[in-house]
N, C-alpha and C positions, 0 to 999 in steps of 0.2 A: 680179710682183704682178698681180692680177686683180680686176676688178670683178665680183662675183658676187651673184646673187639669193638672197634668203633661202630656206633649204631647209626644206621641210614635213616635219620629222622628229619633232616632239613628238606624243605620242599625244593625241588630242582627241576631242571628242564633238560630236554634231549640235546646232546652235543651237536647234533646236525642243524638245529634251528629250522625254522620253517623254509628258509630259502633252498633247502635241499630238495624240496618238491619240484624245482625247476631243473629238469634234466636235459640232456641233449635232445633237440628236436621239440621240446615242449612249446606248445603254442600259447600257454598262459603267462609267459614272462620270459626274460633274458636267460640264456644258458649259463649255468654256474657249474664249476667243476666240483664233483661230489665223490667222496671217498667213503666206502663202506665202513661203519664204525667198528671198532675191534674191541672196545671196552663194554662193560655191561650196561644195562638199561638204567638211565639216570632220570626216571620219572617219579612222580609223586604218587606213590601207591596208597590205596585206601581199601582196607587197613594196611599197615605196614607189614610186609611179608616176614616170615620167620627167618632168623639169621642164617639158617642152613641153605637158604637160597641166595646168600650174599657171596660174591667173589672176594676172597681174601686179598687178592692183588689190587684190584681197582675199587673195591668197597662199593660196588654197585650190584644190582640184581643180575643174576647170571644171564649171559646172552650166549646162545649155542653152548650149553654147559657140557664140559668134558670131565670125566671122572678118572682118577688115577688108581693104580693098583692098591694104593694104601687107603683108598676110600674117600678122598677129598674131591670136591667139585670146584672147577674154575671156568671162567669164560674161555672159549676156544682160543680167541686171539691173545688173551692175557697169559695163559700157560704156555702157549707156543712161543710167544716172545720172551718169557721168563727163561724157558729152557735153552733158547737159542742164544741169548745174550749173557747168560750167567752160568752157574754150575747146574748140571742136570739133577737137581734135587727139589724135593717137595718144599714149598714155601711154609708149610705148617709143621710138619715133623721132621723136616730135613732128610727124609728118606730118598735114597738115589732112585730116579725114575728115568725112563727113556720116552722119547716123544712117540715112538711107535707103539708104546703100551697104553696111550690114551685111548679112551673109547667114548662115544656119545652117550649122554644120559638123556635119552628121549622121554623117559617118564617124567623127570624134573622139568624138561623143556615144555611138555604139554601142560603141566601144572602152572608154570610161570606165565605162559601165554594167555592163560584164562584169568590172571589176576587183574583186579580193577584199578585203573589209574586215572588221575585227573588229566584233563586236556592240558598240553603244554602252554596254552594261551589263557590259563586260569587267571593270571595276573591282569590280563586285559578284560576279564569279566566272564569268560566262558565257564559255565558250570557243568559241562558234560562229563560223565564218567563213562569210560569205555574199557573193554578188555584190551590187554596189552597187544593182541594180535590184530586189533582193529583200530587202535588209536591213530596209527599213521594214516589210515584211510580217512578218518575224521579230520586229522590235522591238515591234509591236503585240501580239504574243503571248508575248514572252520572260517566263519566269517570275521572272527576276531584275531585271526593270524596276521602277524606283521610281514608284509610282503613288499619288494621293491616295486616301483612304477614300471609297467611294461615299456613305456617310452624312454627309460633310462634317464630320468631327469634327477636322479640322486635322492628323491623323496621316498621315504618308507612309510607306508600307511597300513591300516587295518584293510583286510581283503574286502570287507563290505563297502569300504569307502573308495576303492579303486575306480569303479565305473563313473562316479561323480567326478573324481579327480581327473580322470583321463578326458572326460567330456568338457569340463569347465575350468579347471585350475591348473592343469599341467603346463609348464613352460614350453614343452616340446609338442603340444598337441597341434594338429594341422588346422589352420584356418584358411578360408578362401577370401582373397581380397575383394571387396565389394565393388571395386572399380575395374580391375583388369582380370578378375576371376583366377588369378594365380594362387596356387596353394603355397602357403607360407607358414612356418612355425610361429607360435604365439610370441616367443621371445625375439623373433626377427621382424614382426609386423610393424612395429613402430619405426624401424629403420626403413623398411620397405615403403611405407606411406610417404616418406620423404623423397623417394626416388620414383614412385609409380607415375608413369606418364599420363594416366587416366584419372588420377586423383583430383578432386575438386579443390580449387584454390580460388582466392578472391583478389581481384585487381586492387592494387594499392591506391589507384587514382579514382576509379568510379565505384568501387566496392562490389562490382558485379561477380557472380560466380561462374567459373569456367573450368574445363579440364586443363590440367597443367600444360600440355603440349599445344593447346589452342591459345592459352594466354601468352606463351612465349612466341607464338607464330603471328596469326593475323590480328589478334585483338589490339595489339599496340599500335596498328595502323588506323583502327576504327574508333578507339577509345575516345569519347568526347572530352574527357578530362586529362588526356595525356598532354604533357607539357611539350610545346613545340616552339621553334623560333621563327621570326618573321622572314619571308622570302626575300625581303630587301636587306637582309643581314650583309651580304657582300658589298652593298652600297652604303653601309653605316648604320642601319637600324638594328639596335640591340635588344628590341622588345622580345620577351618570352611570355607566353600565355597558354591557357588550355586550348585544345583544338576547337572546342565549341565557341570560343571567343575570337576565332580567326577572322571572321567576316566583320565583326564589330570593330576589331582593331584596324582593318583596312579602311573602313569607313572613316574612322576617327583620324587616321594618319594620312589621308589622301594628299593633302597639300605637302606635307613633309616628304612623302614618298616621291611626289613629282619633283621636288627640289633635288632629292638624292639622284633621281634618274637623270635630270638634266646635267647635274654635276658629273655624273659618271660618263655621259656622252661627251661632254667637253674634254674630260680627261683622256678618253680614248682617242679623240681626234687630235689632241696635242701629241699623243704618244706616236701617232702616225705622221705627224708633221703636216696636218690639214688645218688650214686657217679659216676656211669658209666652205659652206655647203650650199648648193643651189636650192633656194627656197622653194622652187617648184617641184623638186623631186623628193622633198621630206615633208611628211605631215606634221602640222603645227602641234606641238605637245604643250598644251595649255590647260587652263582649268576646264576646257570643254570635255575632258575625259571623264568617264564614269568611274566610281570607285573600283568596280571590277576590272575595267580596262587598265587602270593604273596598277592593280595588283598583279596583272600579267605581263606588265612592261618589262620586268626583269628577264623573263624568258625570251621575250622579243630581243632584248639587248644581247643576250647570249648568242642568238642566231646572227644578229647584226655583227657582232664582234668576229664570229667564225668567218663570215662572208668577207669582212674587211681584211682579215688575216690572209684568206684565200686570194683576195685581189692583190695584195702586196706581193705574193709569190707568183702571180701570173706573168705571162709574156706581155710586152708592150703592144701586142696585136689587139688587146682589149683596151686600147687607148681611147675608144669612143666613150668610155665611162670615166676616163681620167684626162683632165686638161692641164696643160703646164703653161703658165703665163708669167710675165715678169712685171714687176712694179716699176714705177718711174725711176727709181734709184737702180734698177738692174738686177734685183733679187728675183729668184725663181719662186713661183707660188704654185702649189698643186690644188686643183679643184676636182671634186668628185661629183659625178651626176649619179644620184642615188635612186634613179627611177627603178632599176631592177630590184631594189630592195624594198620598194614601196609595200609590196604585200607582206613582206616580213615584219615591217615596222608598223603596218597598219593595225592599230589597236582593235578595230572592229573585226578585221579578219581573225586576229588571234583570239578575240572574244568568242568567235563561233567554234573555234577548236576546243575550248574548255567549257562550252555551255553545259556539258553533261555533268560537270562537277561542281559548278557555281550556279546559284539561283539566277534566273533571267530577270533583268531589270524591266520595268514598265516603260512605255514611251515617255510618259510624263517625267519619269526619273531621268531618262536620257536627255530630254530637252532641258530640263531644270539643271542639269549638271554642267551645261555649256555657260559657265560663268567665269569671271576672272579668277586666277589662281590665288589672288591675294584673300579672297573670301571663302568661307567654308560652304559647301553645297547645302541648299536648303533641304533636299531630300535625305541628307545624312541623318537629320533628326527623325524623319519618318521611318527610316531603316532602324534606327536605335529603338523607336517606340515599338516597331513590330517585333524586334528581338526581345524587348523586355516583356511584352505580352507572352510570347512563346516561352520564355524563361520562367515566367510566374506560373504557367500551367504545369510546369514540370518540378516546381519546388517541393510540392507535397510528395511526389514520387521519389525525389532525391532524398528527402528527409527520411522516408521509410527504408530506403536502401542504406542510408547511413546508420539507422537504428539496427537494421539486420546485421550490418557489418560489425557493429559494436558488440551485438550479442554473440556473434560467431567468435570474435576475438576473445570475449569473456570465456566462453565455453573452451576454447583452446587453451587459455591460461589455466583453467580449472584442471583440464585433462593433464597438462604438464605438472601441475601441483600434485595430482593423484600419483603420476609416475614417480615423482621425486620422493613422496611419502612412502610409496611401496619399496623403492630402493633403500631408504633409510631403515624401513622396517626389516628388510632382509639383512641389512648390516647388523641391526640390533639382535636379531634372532641369532646370528652367527656368533656375535659377541657373547650372548647369553649361554650358548652352548660351551664356548671356550670357558667361560667363568664357572659353569657347572663342572666341567672336567677338572679345572684347577681346584675347586672346592673339594671335590672327591679326593684329589691327590693330597691336599692339605689335611683332610680328615684322617687319611691313612698315615700321613706323616706324623700327625699329632698322636695317634694311637700308637704308632711305633715308638715315638718318644716317650709316651707314658709307660709303655711296656719296658723300655730300657731304664727309665728313670726310677722305677719302683724298687730296683736293686734287689730283686727276689722276693719281695712282699707285696703281693698283688691282692686287691680287693675287687671283687666282680659283683656289680649291682644288677640283679635280675628284676627289671620293671615288668609291670602287668602280669604279676605272678599267678593270679587266679585264672586269668584268661589262658595263659600258657600251660597251666597244670590241666585245665579242662580240655585243651587240645591234645595234651599227652595222654589223658584218659580215653579220649576218642580215638587215639592212634594216629592223629593227623601230624603231630610234631613231637615225637617221643624224645628226642635228644636235643640239648642246647650246648653250644660250644662257646666259650668266652673269647674275648680278644686275646691275642698272643701277648706273652710277657717273657722277660729274660731273668735269669738268676743273677746276673749283673750285666754291666754294659757290654761285656765281651763274652758272655756266658751262654748257657744253655737256653734255648727257646722252648716254651712250653704253652699249653692252654688247658683249661679245665672243661670237662664235660659232665653235665648234670642231666640226669633222667629224672624229671620231676615226679613221675609216677612209678619210678623203679624199673628194674629189668629183671628178667628171668624169675627166680623164686621170690624176689622182693617186689615184683610188679603189683601195684595197687596198695602196698602197705608201707614202703619206705622210700625215702629220697636216696638215689644212687649217685655218688660222685667219684670221678676218675680223673687221673692226670695223663695227658698225652704229650709226648716229646714231638717237636716239629723241626723241620729243616731250618737252621739258623745261619747267620752270616759267618760265624766263627767255628763251625763244626769241625774244620780241618785241623784246628789247633787244640781242641778240647779232648779230654780223656774219655774214651768209650770202653765199655758201657758206663752209664752214669752210676756213680756210687755216692751215697749221701742219704739225706732225709728230706722228706717234704711233709709239712704240717698242713693239714686241711682243717678249716673251721667253718662252722655256720655261726654267724654273728647274732647275739642276742641284742635286740634294739630296745630294751627297756629304757624308759626316760630316766629312771633312777640308776645311776652308775653302780651303786652298791649292790643292786639286785640283779645284775647282768650276770648270766651264766652261759658263756659260750660253749658250744659242743665242738671239740677238737679231737682229731685223730692224727697219729704220726705214721707216715709210710716209710718203711726201711727198704732201700733199693735192693733188688735182687739181680745182680749182674747177668745171671744165666737166663733171664726172661727176656723175650723179644721186645717188651715194652720199654726196656731201659738201653736198648741197642741203638746205634746211630741210625737215624731215620733214612730211609731210601725213597720215601714219598713226601710230599709237602707236609702231611700230618701222619705220624705213625698209626697204623691201623689198630695197633694193640695199645690198650690203656690199662693203667694199674690204679685200683682204688677200692672202694667199699660199695658193694650193692646195698647193704643195709646200714647206711651212714646214720640216719635218724628217722624215726617213725613219723609218718605223715600226721598222725594224731597229735604228736608233740608240737609239730609246726602250726597246727590249727589252733592249739590252745595256748600257747606262750606268745612272747613278743618277737619271735624270730621273723615274722612278716609284718612289716609296718609301712603304711602308705603304699600298699600293694607292691612292696619291694622286698625281695629276699637278697641278703648279702653273704657271699662265700668268700673266704680268705685262703690264699695259698701261700706258704713261706717255704722257699727253697733253700736248703742248708747243704751245699756241696761237701764232699769229704775233704778233710784237710791233710 
């Protein structure tokens, strides 16, 4: 039986991680606070260094090794902290020492800095081996290092993937709006396009493409498909139609509009108490008006009403236009002479003022329009035919516009669907990360439960035995540690360490097994040092029960050894067990390894 220090065999990574390469003022990424490590080097050394280069306190390879007067080496940070926080005694032999008596072991430091280590990014696939003094230089440039996005978008990627991510995928990359040339982040671009005044939008009436500010400005006044109301609306026409159908409507509703116009004039005259108008001063409003002249009559009526209101407010000195007579029964009757208003009501005069906006009718149309108001003008049919021919020529263009508008709407719907799918994918990825975290938590909880429920009788299955043993022979992974277990539900916490290729004198010939005590939940109420027995066994897996011959050894606790003291680290660096537990030749020939699995049993029997 031997007391043995914990072996540094598990692959590990430096505590600083790759993010420490970003210091203050670094241009390669965001600034991170970085503290100089005080513990030893936690790299994966190839081959594993001799145990004399291991710090007893942190169980890592010595960093800035310091030697005591009693001849033991420690990391400078570890031994300084040890002496300042506890008693000034050596952690190995309990010899009293003073911090001023420590001196640097530069010879050991030079040897350690020349050790070969795996790149800390070996799990990502990096196969580089570098000396310890140059590994950080390699890590700062390693293309397989995990680094945060320089745009601080919360993504962490391999360094080799950063340029592509920053250029094409980063949510915070800067994009230029194709419309207004403004710089906008990718995550804000969608919102910007809804507000950009120069973005191309499509008129909902004609399907034409315009910039947004033009659509909301002048296009609504020019759009041929824009819905408008008839100008005779104040006189009672409730028709609504597209702007391009305006002329056709006025042609079709000429008679109705004249009737509304006459009714309006009569209503106004009655309002002002006028019973008759001199027929010589007012042009006859009959079917002799052309469709365009009738369409402008409403504006003339507005001018007419304004002048009537002005006349009603004028002094009687204008009586030359207003005559007052009496009927035979003595009633007073007002009569207006409307000669001064003739030009205002003259439809031909008004027609000239709007000739720029309405098409000029031919002489034949004007002559043919002078018919009785009870019959529809014959040229109305000719106008309708001309409009039909003009409309037919534009049907194909309108059809193409409609198809283009439909395709644009389809593309917009697809873009929206892609955005929604991307958002759902991000939610699923976030949920997946949460589930993975919960799964790890549950795995740890299950292991913890199994360790407590075993009640001091723990079986450890070492799977892939031959591969792990080959790695131990090559010095890649010389020590394995079992999951933790308890002597009882509220008892001591322990784990098993197995060196599949042996340690020290037993290296290459025997399987070495040790027990390590760990910090547990109930250490404060337990009796220390541990006193009792621990039975270690290698299980024979022979299918015939009667032929099974387990190999077992019993450890008797020795309270004066550090291995049985109350742990001050998560796992006591001192272990107690057997360097020559069983010969490797026995394991190779018997049924101790079956289905590439070795089973080790530990039974803890505390003192009663």
